[in-house]
FIMI-273075 format. One record per residue (C-alpha): residue number from 1; x negated, y, z. Coordinates in steps of 0.2 Angstrom, whole numbers, always signed. Each point is the difference from the previous one (the first is absolute). Last residue first. Layout:
  num      X      Y      Z
  NUM      X      Y      Z
...
//
This chain:
  num      X      Y      Z
  119   -135   -109    -76
  118    +10     +6    +14
  117    +16    -10     +5
  116    +16     +7     +6
  115    +12    -12     +9
  114     +4    +11    +14
  113     +3     -8    +17
  112    +16     -8     +6
  111    +18     +4     -5
  110     +7     -4    +18
  109     +2    +18     +7
  108     +7     +7    -17
  107    +12    -15     -3
  106     +7     +2    +18
  105     +2    +19     -3
  104     +8     -2    -17
  103    +12    -13     +7
  102     +5    +12    +14
  101     +3    +14    -13
  100    +11    -11    -11
   99    +10     -6    +15
   98     +5    +18     +3
   97     -3     +8    +17
   96    -15    +12     -1
   95     -1    +17     +9
   94    -14    +10     -7
   93    -17     +5     +7
   92    -14     +8    -11
   91    -17     +2     +9
   90    -10    +14     -6
   89    -14     +1    +14
   88     -5     +7    +17
   87     +1    -18     +7
   86     +9     +3    +16
   85     +9    +16     -4
   84     +7     -6    -16
   83     +4    -17     +8
   82    +10     +8    +14
   81     +9    +13    -11
   80     +6    -14    -12
   79     +2     +6    -18
   78    +11     +2    -15
   77     -8    +11    -13
   76     +4    +19     +2
   75     +4     +9    -16
   74    +18     +4     +2
   73     -4     +5    +18
   72     -6    +17     -6
   71    -15     +6    -10
   70     -5    +18     -4
   69    -14     +1    -12
   68    -15    +12     +3
   67    -11     +2    -16
   66    -18     -4     -3
   65     +2    -16     -9
   64    +11     -7    +14
   63     +1     +7    +17
   62    +13     -6    +12
   61    +14    +10     +8
   60    +12     -8    +12
   59    +18     -1     +3
   58    +10     -9    +14
   57    +17     -5     +2
   56    +12     +7    +13
   55    +16     +0    -10
   54     -3    +16    -11
   53    -18     -7     -3
   52     +8    -15     -8
   51     +0    -16    +10
   50     -6    -16     -8
   49     +9    -16     +7
   48     -5    -15     -9
   47     +8     -8    -15
   46     -1    -18     +3
   45     -1    -13    -14
   44    +15    -11     -4
   43     +2     +6    -18
   42    +15    +10     +4
   41     -9     +9    +13
   40     +0     -3    +19
   39     +1    +16    +10
   38    -11    +10    +12
   37     +9    +16     +5
   36     -1    +18     -4
   35     -6     -2    -18
   34    -13     +9    -11
   33     -3    -10    -16
   32    -18     -6     -4
   31    -13    +10    -10
   30     -6    -12     -4
   29     +6    -16     -8
   28    -16    -10     +1
   27     -1     -1    -20
   26     +0    +19     +0
   25     +9     +6    -16
   24     -7     +7    -17
   23     -1    -17     -8
   22    -10     -7    +14
   21     -8    +11    +13
   20     -8     -9    +15
   19    -18     +4     -6
   18     +3    +19     +1
   17     -1     +8    -17
   16    +16     +9     +1
   15     -6    +10    +15
   14    +11    +12     +9
   13    +15     -3    -11
   12     +0    -18     +5
   11    -15     -5    +11
   10     -7     +7    +16
    9     -1    -14     +5
    8     +7     -9    +15
    7     -3     +8    +18
    6     -5    -13    +13
    5    -19     +4     +2
    4     -4    +17     +6
    3    +18     +8     +2
    2     +5    -15    +10
    1    -15     +0    +11
//
């Protein structure tokens, strides 16, 4: 399931025309750094554990434009194994603890219906 729907990209050197590419860099910050333990970054956002293949991490090959590309944990989007298995879909799951994030969620839930009008 992870290989099918939770791999970001390919972008960067693999595909400079990817929609996430802005000014020659991935706007979603992929590929992510491989680290042994989850940490809180200087900006308050978590840096999730991403094991390298040498530390027991996984690699997978995906087909892109007729070529096989090796992807490792740098490219995996944070996910919940339970939700991925239950819904068979791309569901990004991240830890959320800042007041700004909670305000955003409350605003999003209570924003009401769209205000679009067809003429």
